[in-house]
N, C-alpha and C positions, 0 to 999 in steps of 0.2 A: 050408140056407139057401133062404129063399121070396124066389124071382126072378121070380113071377109076372107082376105089374105091367111093361109093359115101353114102349119112344118108338121113336119112328119115326126114321130116321134120311135122309136124304135120298138114300141108292140104296134105297130103301124096304126095310129089312131092320128088324125088327125086337130091342131087344137090350135083355137084361133091365138092368134098376134095380136100383140097392142097392147092384153088388156090388164095388164097392173097399168100398165101406162095412163090407159081409157080410165082410169080408178083413180089415179095418182090425181089429171087431168080436173076430173069431177071436185075431188075434194078440194083441188084450191080452188076454185075455178068463181067464189060468191068473197075472192083473197085480191083477184085482180079484174083486168078493164077485156074487153072483146077486144083485139083488133083490126083492123081492113080486111082481113084474109081471114079471119075469125079464129087467129091464134089467143092465146091466152096471155096476158101480157103480168107481168105479177114487177112492183116494188122490191129493191131489194135485200128484203127483209124475208119478203117472203118468196122469194126466190133463190134465197141462202136454206129456208126449208122446206123447202118442195125440192133442192136438193142432197137434202137429208134426209128425208123420207124415199124417195129415188134408189137413194143409195142400202138403205133399210129392206125395200124388198127388189135392189138387185136390180133396179132395169138403171141400162145405163143413160148419160146423159149424155148428147151425141154433139148435140150446137149449141149456144148462148149468143142469143144477140139484144145488144142495147138499144133501147130506143127513145128518141127521146120524144115528148110527152108531145101533143100538140099544140101547145100555149110557149115552148123552146124552140130554142134555136136546134133546126135537124142537124146540124154542124158538130155538135158535142157529141154523137154515135156514132160519124162518121167512119172509125174505126174498134165498135164495141163490137169486134163480130170475133169470137174462135168460134172452131171447127174440131172434132176432136173425130168424125169418122172412122180416120183413118185406125185413130188408136183402139174404136170401138169395134171398129175388123175385127182386131186382130187380138178382142176379148176383156180390154181394160172397160170400167165402168166410167170411172175420168172425172168419179165427185170430186174428191181434192183439189183437181187441176178447174173444175167447175167454179169449186165452192170460191178460190182462190183469186179467178177469174171477179167474179162477182163482189167479195168484201175488193179489193184493190178500185170496184168502180165505184163503192156503194155513197159512196158522198156524190157524184155526178147528175144525182135527180133523173135518171133514167129508168124506164120500165125495162120489163128482160123477156125475151121471148125460150123460153126452151125446150129444145126438140130430143123428148125422150128416145130413147129407142125399143129397142122386140123385147120380153121377158125374154127372161134366162129357161131356158130348157127346162124342163120339170123330168125328174130322174124317176122311168119307170118302174 
């Protein structure tokens, strides 16, 4: 687990970033496939479950990308990407929007790569 980037807390301690996000990826690893770049690719039902777990943990969804499996046409996934980075930087988790995006595309037979954001700042 790469936890080298850190952030400051009010008490002046350094906390590793992405700990909850990494735990979620580990939790879902056996339910998905490993992409060419090492990313975790999930079928729509599993991706929806990850969105629910991320919401439970307060970990924002930054980006969702639909990827056609190797045995299908990549044209199916050409426009299947949504970026919530602006909303996340404004403090939103984007769980409902990610859920809606996945539900609208669940029947396309795509795998989904969900980029999780930094863990919420813990109050000390």
